[in-house]
Each structure stands twice: as C-alpha cells, then as structure tokens.
C-alpha positions as CSV (number, residue, x, y, z in Angstrom):
1,X,7.5,45.0,43.6
2,X,10.1,44.6,40.4
3,X,13.0,42.0,40.8
4,X,14.8,43.5,43.0
5,X,17.8,41.9,41.4
6,X,17.2,43.6,37.7
7,X,19.0,45.9,36.4
8,X,17.8,49.4,36.5
9,X,15.1,50.3,34.5
10,X,17.3,52.7,32.3
11,X,21.0,53.0,31.4
12,X,23.0,55.4,33.0
13,X,23.0,58.5,31.1
14,X,26.3,59.2,29.7
15,X,26.7,62.5,31.2
16,X,26.9,60.5,34.4
17,X,30.5,59.2,33.2
18,X,31.9,56.5,33.7
19,X,31.5,53.9,36.9
20,X,34.3,52.8,39.0
21,X,35.7,49.6,39.7
22,X,33.4,47.7,42.0
23,X,33.1,48.2,45.5
24,X,31.7,46.1,48.8
25,X,28.5,46.4,49.6
26,X,29.0,47.9,53.1
27,X,30.8,50.4,51.4
28,X,27.5,51.3,49.0
29,X,25.0,50.8,52.0
30,X,27.0,54.4,53.2
31,X,26.6,55.7,49.7
32,X,22.9,55.3,49.8
33,X,22.1,56.6,53.2
34,X,24.3,59.7,52.8
35,X,22.1,60.4,49.2
36,X,18.9,59.0,50.1
37,X,17.5,62.4,51.6
38,X,18.4,64.4,49.1
39,X,17.0,61.7,46.3
40,X,13.7,61.7,47.9
41,X,13.4,64.7,48.7
42,X,13.7,65.6,45.2
43,X,11.7,63.1,43.8
44,X,8.6,64.5,46.5
45,X,8.9,67.7,45.0
46,X,8.1,66.0,41.5
47,X,5.9,63.7,42.6
48,X,3.8,66.0,44.6
49,X,3.6,62.0,47.0
50,X,5.7,61.2,50.0
51,X,4.6,57.3,49.6
52,X,5.2,57.2,45.4
53,X,8.5,58.7,46.3
54,X,9.7,56.4,48.9
55,X,8.7,53.7,47.3
56,X,10.3,55.0,43.8
57,X,13.4,55.4,46.1
58,X,13.7,52.4,48.1
59,X,13.3,50.4,44.9
60,X,16.0,52.3,43.2
61,X,18.1,51.4,46.3
62,X,17.4,47.9,45.9
63,X,18.3,47.7,42.8
64,X,22.2,49.4,43.6
65,X,22.6,47.4,45.8
66,X,22.6,44.4,43.5
67,X,23.6,46.3,40.4
68,X,27.0,48.2,41.9
69,X,28.5,45.7,43.2
70,X,29.2,44.4,39.9
71,X,29.4,47.7,37.6
72,X,31.4,49.9,40.4
73,X,30.4,52.9,41.6
74,X,29.2,55.7,39.2
75,X,30.7,58.6,39.3
76,X,27.4,60.5,40.3
77,X,25.7,58.2,42.5
78,X,22.9,60.9,43.5
79,X,22.3,61.4,39.7
80,X,22.2,57.6,39.2
81,X,19.3,57.5,41.6
82,X,17.9,59.7,40.6
83,X,17.0,58.2,37.1
84,X,16.8,55.3,38.3
85,X,14.2,56.2,40.6
86,X,12.1,58.6,38.3
87,X,11.7,55.7,36.1
88,X,10.8,53.0,39.2
89,X,7.8,55.7,40.1
90,X,6.6,55.9,36.1
91,X,6.2,52.0,36.1
92,X,4.5,52.4,39.4
93,X,2.0,55.1,37.8
94,X,1.2,52.9,35.2
95,X,0.4,50.0,37.4
96,X,-2.0,52.0,39.4
97,X,-6.1,52.1,38.8
98,X,-7.2,54.1,41.3
99,X,-5.2,56.9,40.5
100,X,-6.8,59.7,38.7
101,X,-6.3,59.6,34.9
102,X,-5.2,63.7,34.9
103,X,-3.0,63.1,37.8
104,X,-1.0,60.6,36.4
105,X,-0.6,62.8,33.5
106,X,0.4,65.3,35.1
107,X,3.2,63.4,37.8
108,X,4.3,61.1,34.5
109,X,5.5,64.3,32.7
110,X,7.1,66.0,35.4
111,X,9.3,63.0,35.9
112,X,10.2,62.6,32.0
113,X,10.5,66.4,32.1
114,X,13.0,66.7,35.2
115,X,16.9,66.7,35.1
116,X,18.4,63.7,35.6
117,X,20.7,66.1,38.5
118,X,20.0,68.9,40.1
119,X,21.6,72.3,41.2
120,X,23.3,72.2,44.6
121,X,20.7,75.1,44.8
122,X,17.3,72.7,44.0
123,X,18.8,70.3,46.1
124,X,18.7,72.4,49.3
125,X,15.4,74.0,48.6
126,X,14.0,70.6,48.2
127,X,15.3,69.1,51.7
128,X,13.9,72.7,53.0
129,X,10.3,72.1,51.6
130,X,10.3,68.1,52.5
131,X,10.9,69.3,56.2
132,X,8.6,71.9,56.2
133,X,6.3,69.4,54.8
134,X,6.5,67.1,57.8
135,X,6.3,69.6,60.2
136,X,2.9,70.7,59.1
137,X,0.4,72.6,61.9
138,X,-2.3,69.7,60.5
139,X,0.0,67.5,62.1
140,X,0.1,66.5,66.1
141,X,3.6,68.2,67.2
142,X,5.2,64.5,68.2
143,X,3.8,63.0,64.7
144,X,5.5,66.1,63.1
145,X,9.2,65.3,64.3
146,X,8.8,61.6,64.4
147,X,8.0,62.0,60.3
148,X,10.8,64.3,59.4
149,X,12.7,61.8,61.8
150,X,12.3,58.5,59.8
151,X,11.4,60.6,55.8
152,X,13.9,62.9,55.7
153,X,16.7,62.0,57.8
154,X,15.9,58.2,56.9
155,X,16.2,56.8,60.5
156,X,14.9,53.4,61.2
157,X,11.6,53.1,63.2
158,X,13.5,52.2,66.0
159,X,16.0,54.6,65.9
160,X,13.0,56.8,65.9
161,X,10.9,55.6,68.6
162,X,14.4,55.6,70.7
163,X,15.1,58.9,70.1
164,X,11.4,60.1,71.5
165,X,11.6,57.4,74.1
166,X,8.2,55.0,72.8
167,X,7.9,51.5,71.9
168,X,8.5,51.0,68.5
169,X,5.3,49.5,67.6
170,X,3.2,52.5,68.9
171,X,5.7,54.5,66.8
172,X,5.2,52.8,64.0
173,X,1.1,53.6,64.0
174,X,1.7,57.6,65.2
175,X,3.7,57.2,61.8
176,X,1.3,55.5,59.6
177,X,-1.4,58.4,60.9
178,X,0.5,61.2,60.0
179,X,1.1,60.2,56.2
180,X,-2.8,59.2,55.8
181,X,-3.4,63.0,57.5
182,X,-0.7,64.4,54.9
183,X,-2.4,62.6,52.0
184,X,-6.4,63.2,53.2
185,X,-5.4,66.8,54.0
186,X,-3.4,67.6,50.7
187,X,-0.7,69.0,52.3
188,X,1.5,70.8,49.9
189,X,4.8,69.7,49.0
190,X,7.0,73.8,49.7
191,X,8.6,76.3,51.8
192,X,5.9,78.2,53.4
193,X,5.3,81.7,52.9
194,X,7.0,84.1,55.7
195,X,4.1,84.7,58.1
196,X,3.6,80.8,58.1
197,X,7.5,80.2,58.7
198,X,7.3,81.1,62.8
199,X,4.4,78.2,64.2
200,X,6.5,75.1,62.2
201,X,10.2,76.8,63.7
202,X,10.0,74.9,66.7
203,X,9.2,71.6,65.7
204,X,11.6,72.1,62.4
205,X,14.6,72.6,64.9
206,X,13.6,70.0,67.6
207,X,13.7,67.6,64.0
208,X,16.9,68.8,63.5
209,X,19.0,68.4,66.6
210,X,17.0,65.2,67.1
211,X,18.8,64.2,63.8
212,X,22.1,66.1,65.7
213,X,21.4,63.4,68.5
214,X,20.9,60.4,66.7
215,X,24.9,61.6,64.7
216,X,26.1,62.4,67.7
217,X,25.4,60.0,70.3
218,X,23.8,57.1,67.8
219,X,23.0,53.8,69.5
220,X,24.1,51.8,67.0
221,X,25.6,53.4,64.2
222,X,29.4,53.6,63.4
223,X,31.6,56.0,63.7
224,X,32.1,57.0,60.4
225,X,27.8,56.8,59.9
226,X,27.6,58.9,62.9
227,X,30.0,62.0,61.6
228,X,27.7,62.0,59.0
229,X,24.1,61.9,60.5
230,X,26.0,65.3,63.1
231,X,27.0,67.0,60.2
232,X,23.8,66.4,57.8
233,X,22.3,68.1,60.8
234,X,24.6,71.2,61.4
235,X,24.2,71.5,57.4
236,X,20.5,71.9,57.8
237,X,21.1,74.1,61.1
238,X,22.9,76.8,58.8
239,X,20.1,76.4,55.9
240,X,17.4,77.0,58.7
241,X,19.3,80.3,60.0
242,X,20.1,81.2,56.2
243,X,15.9,81.4,55.7
244,X,15.3,83.0,58.8
245,X,18.2,85.2,60.2
246,X,18.2,86.4,63.4
247,X,15.6,83.9,64.9
248,X,16.5,82.9,68.7
249,X,15.8,79.2,67.7
250,X,17.3,78.5,64.9
251,X,20.8,80.9,66.1
252,X,20.5,78.4,69.6
253,X,20.2,75.4,67.8
254,X,23.1,76.1,65.0
255,X,25.1,77.5,68.6
256,X,24.1,73.9,70.3
257,X,25.1,71.7,67.5
258,X,28.7,73.7,66.1
259,X,29.5,73.4,70.1
260,X,29.1,69.6,70.8
261,X,30.6,68.9,66.9
262,X,33.7,71.0,68.2
263,X,34.4,67.9,70.6
264,X,34.3,64.9,68.2
265,X,37.5,63.9,67.6
266,X,38.7,63.8,71.3
267,X,35.1,61.8,72.1
268,X,36.7,58.4,71.1
269,X,40.0,57.0,71.2
270,X,41.8,55.1,68.5
271,X,40.4,52.1,69.4
272,X,36.8,53.3,69.1
273,X,36.1,53.5,72.9
274,X,34.7,56.6,74.5
275,X,36.7,59.5,75.8
276,X,34.8,61.0,79.0
277,X,34.4,64.7,78.7
278,X,36.4,65.1,82.0
279,X,39.3,63.0,80.4
280,X,39.2,64.4,76.9
281,X,42.1,66.2,75.0
282,X,40.7,69.5,74.9
283,X,43.6,70.3,72.4
284,X,41.9,68.6,69.9
285,X,38.2,70.0,70.2
286,X,38.1,72.3,66.7
287,X,38.5,75.5,68.3
288,X,37.0,77.6,65.4
289,X,33.7,75.5,65.7
290,X,33.9,76.6,68.9
291,X,34.1,79.6,68.8
292,X,31.5,80.0,65.9
293,X,29.3,78.6,68.7
294,X,30.0,80.9,71.4
295,X,29.6,83.5,69.2
296,X,26.0,82.1,68.1
297,X,24.9,81.0,71.8
298,X,25.6,85.1,72.9
299,X,23.4,86.0,70.3
300,X,21.0,83.4,70.8
301,X,20.8,84.9,74.5
302,X,20.3,88.6,72.9
303,X,18.2,87.6,70.8
304,X,15.8,86.4,73.3
305,X,12.7,88.1,74.2
306,X,11.8,88.5,78.4
307,X,11.5,84.6,78.5
308,X,14.7,82.6,77.0
309,X,14.3,80.5,73.7
310,X,15.1,76.8,75.1
311,X,17.8,76.6,72.2
312,X,19.3,79.8,73.3
313,X,19.3,78.4,77.2
314,X,21.0,74.9,76.0
315,X,23.8,76.6,73.7
316,X,24.7,79.0,76.7
317,X,25.2,75.3,78.6
318,X,27.1,74.1,75.9
319,X,28.9,77.5,75.9
320,X,29.9,77.4,79.6
321,X,32.1,73.7,78.7
322,X,33.5,75.4,75.6
323,X,35.1,77.9,77.7
324,X,36.5,76.1,80.7
325,X,40.6,75.7,79.9
326,X,40.2,72.7,81.5
327,X,37.7,69.7,82.7
328,X,38.4,71.4,86.6
329,X,37.8,74.7,85.6
330,X,34.6,74.2,84.1
331,X,31.6,76.2,86.1
332,X,29.8,74.2,87.2
333,X,27.5,76.3,89.0
334,X,26.9,78.7,86.0
335,X,26.1,75.5,84.8
336,X,23.2,74.2,87.1
337,X,22.0,78.0,87.1
338,X,20.9,77.5,83.5
339,X,19.6,74.2,83.6
340,X,17.3,75.6,86.5
341,X,16.0,78.1,83.7
342,X,16.2,75.5,81.3
343,X,14.0,73.0,83.5
344,X,10.9,76.0,84.0
345,X,11.5,76.2,79.9
346,X,11.1,72.4,79.4
347,X,10.3,70.2,82.7
348,X,10.5,66.9,81.3
349,X,12.2,63.7,83.3
350,X,15.4,64.2,80.5
351,X,16.2,67.7,80.9
352,X,15.9,67.4,85.0
353,X,18.1,64.3,84.3
354,X,20.4,66.5,83.2
355,X,20.5,68.7,85.4
356,X,21.0,66.6,88.1
357,X,24.3,65.5,86.7
358,X,25.1,68.6,86.5
359,X,24.2,69.3,90.0
360,X,26.8,66.4,90.4
361,X,29.6,67.7,88.8
362,X,29.2,70.4,91.5
363,X,30.1,68.1,94.2
364,X,26.3,67.5,95.7
365,X,26.5,63.4,94.1
366,X,23.9,62.4,96.8
367,X,21.2,65.3,96.3
368,X,21.6,64.5,92.5
369,X,21.4,60.5,93.3
370,X,18.3,61.5,95.1
371,X,17.0,63.7,92.2
372,X,17.6,61.2,89.7
373,X,15.7,58.7,91.5
374,X,12.7,60.7,92.1
375,X,12.3,60.5,87.8
376,X,9.5,58.8,86.7
377,X,9.0,58.0,83.0
378,X,12.7,56.8,82.3
379,X,12.4,52.9,83.4
380,X,13.5,52.2,80.0
381,X,16.1,55.3,79.2
382,X,19.5,54.0,79.0
383,X,21.0,57.3,80.8
384,X,18.7,57.0,83.7
385,X,20.6,53.9,84.3
386,X,24.2,54.5,83.4
387,X,23.7,57.9,85.1
388,X,22.6,56.7,88.5
389,X,25.0,53.7,88.3
390,X,27.8,56.8,88.2
391,X,26.2,58.4,91.3
392,X,26.0,55.1,93.3
393,X,30.0,54.5,92.7
394,X,30.9,58.3,93.3
395,X,28.9,57.1,96.7
396,X,30.8,54.2,97.1
397,X,27.8,52.3,96.7
398,X,29.9,50.0,94.0
399,X,27.4,46.6,93.9
400,X,24.3,48.7,93.7
401,X,26.4,51.1,90.8
402,X,27.6,47.8,88.7
403,X,23.9,46.5,89.3
404,X,22.7,49.3,87.6
405,X,25.4,49.4,85.0
406,X,24.3,46.3,83.5
407,X,20.4,47.2,83.3
408,X,22.0,49.9,80.9
409,X,23.9,48.2,79.2
410,X,20.9,46.0,78.4
411,X,19.2,49.4,76.8
412,X,22.1,50.2,74.6
413,X,23.1,48.7,70.7
414,X,26.2,50.5,71.2
415,X,29.3,48.7,71.9
416,X,31.3,51.5,73.1
417,X,28.8,52.3,75.4
418,X,28.8,48.6,77.0
419,X,32.6,48.2,76.9
420,X,32.4,51.4,78.7
421,X,30.3,50.9,81.3
422,X,32.6,47.3,82.0
423,X,35.6,49.1,82.3
424,X,34.4,51.6,85.1
425,X,31.7,49.3,86.8
426,X,33.7,46.2,86.9
C-alpha cells in the first residue's frame, strides 16, 4: 500500500474548484461514507474488477483523510475521490505481475479516458450494475445479500454479520468465498437483461431492505449517519421500481421503507433517546411519505398473485400503523392476521418474534411470552431478549424482566437502546 500520509497521486483538476475551509476528521468520515458507494460503483465499471476497485477507493479515502484536514474539503468530493482512485488503480496495475498484459492495457486505457466525474444518470446505472452483480445467481443467496451489504452499502463485516445473525468470522469467510466466485466465474459487471431480472429481484430487494434496516435501527451509527443509510435505501428502492415497474415485491419494498421512514422525526427525542411507537407524536410523522407508502402498499397487494409477495404483506402491516389516528386506534387484530400470512411465507424465528409482539399488543401477553420462549436460534439476538423483558414486565415479573434487559443491553452497541432498557427495567 502507498504511503497513506502522502498527497494524492494527481492534483485536483481545475474544474473541481477551490477547496473550502479545513474541516474536522469526523465530518470528513461522513463525507467519505456517503460518497464511497458511488465512487466504488463507477470504478468497478471502469476496471471490471471489484477487488482492484475496492483497494483503489480505500487508498483514495485514506489519502483524503490525510489531505482534506489541511487543504479543506473540495467542492466536489466525489470527483476528487474518483481522480485519486483512478490513479491509485493505475499504480496498482503497473505493480501487478500476474495480470495479462492486454488486460492491464485495456483497464489502464479505460481509466485514463474516463472523465473525472459522472452525470447523475451514469452514477445511478453504475450502482444498479454493482448491486445486480453482487446478487448474481451463481452465488449462494446468503452470499449475494452479504456481499451487497458489504460492497455496495459500505457496511462493516461486523454490521453485516449482525444483520444476518451469524458470527463475524463466518461472515468474513463467506465474503471471501463470494469474491473468489465472482472472479473465477468471470461474472460481468452489468444490469442483467430483462429475462434475467426476475430471478435476482428478490435478493436485490432483500439487500436494499437490510440496508434500510441498518439505517433505520442501527446498532452503532449516529443519528445523522443512520438517516443517510435509510435515505440511500429509499433512493435505491425508487430506482428499482423505475427499472421494473409493476412488480409487487418492489412496490412492497418501497412502500415498507416509506412507511417506516415517515416516522423518523418522532422516533427520538431532543436528547437522542428512543421514543416508543405508542408514545410518538404522530403530528411529527411525514404524512406525505406515509400517504405514498399506503398507496404503494395497496398496489403491492393488488399486484400480488394467489400467494402474496412477502414485501407486500410487510407493507400492509406497516400501513396499519400509518392508518391509525393514534396508538389506541391501531388495529392489532388485523396486524396479527397479516403476520399469520407472513409466517406462511417466511417462517423464520425473527418473523415469529415480530408476530408475538403483535399478539401481545392485542392483549395476550402471556400467550406472546410462551411463543417467544418457544423460539430457538435467537439467543444472541438483541430483540429476542428485549421482547422477553417487555413481556415479563407486563406480566408483573419484574425481576425476571430486569435480568432479561441486562442480557439485551450486552448485545447492543446503541447507547440509546441501553438507556431505554435502563429506564424501563430498573
């Protein structure tokens, strides 16, 4: 690796403008995380090699963190990073001995001829190419989602492992195997032909929703960074609906994200503490987003065949909350009924846990606790222990509730979640 403390290989091009005043490293890290996805997607298109592109973008990011505190943030950070990453990739190609000469020449020429920035439409297409490449059917389904979250979405290996409920070491090996498979199979970096799209669509939708989940209910990120991840997922959801209109799974995906994201301003108080759904000020919900979400949820159900699409059902559940004037008016019986459908489509422990929470809200806490305690495979899952703590509290078993809350607190990196547990289960 090149000296991370050195200056970029190439000075910023004149059209990138004059730098702004110096900024703090923490703010720069947020800029890098925001721009990384699009820079990586574009560089992968130019090089045709994910590993080469990732290494180049990583080095460009290190250089930026060393340079921008002194020189100030460029007016166009993305273009600056693309310039630096292109030249780092060229340097790496020159050092490589194993790559065939003609291949190196072709990639180097593409990098030299590429502009220093790309129009919005090209960036959009680059991101779609990358997400569909990561969700290639040659990869195992779990590897498709993991690779997309790691590469396209920029989540850490630990964050991906947490979302998919596997140990970090297992996830690291899974990602390594997936990268090797892409290289060995010569998988092309492109948006698939129309006939190929349906077989990849569900994994792509799952990937985007998990990105949204990490942004909406992140275990570690700050509020600003978390909101950026959620908004990026919504943006990708809109791109997918535009690419494949009339698909129930994508309409349901976008509807679900819009409905949940509509509550973002009410989910935390001024101190950054969590406000539970029942206590949220619904006047702070984004009614325009919620209305669009309800409309799209209805369309997703309409588009579903005899067997409803999973995301259409999830959207219907979210719509039940949006349609209630207040928490007391929530139709929990309908929510439980929708969960009954969802369990048939996806009988996973997490879905059953969510169904049990709805059962408790409908007035049957004892039955819900029995269902939660019958679940297996969630011993290391924060929400299993937190749900159990809440149900025990409602049943008057406060000491057991406090013990369960202690276990839950040890399974989250979110300070806000730990404070909530401390307040609720002293």
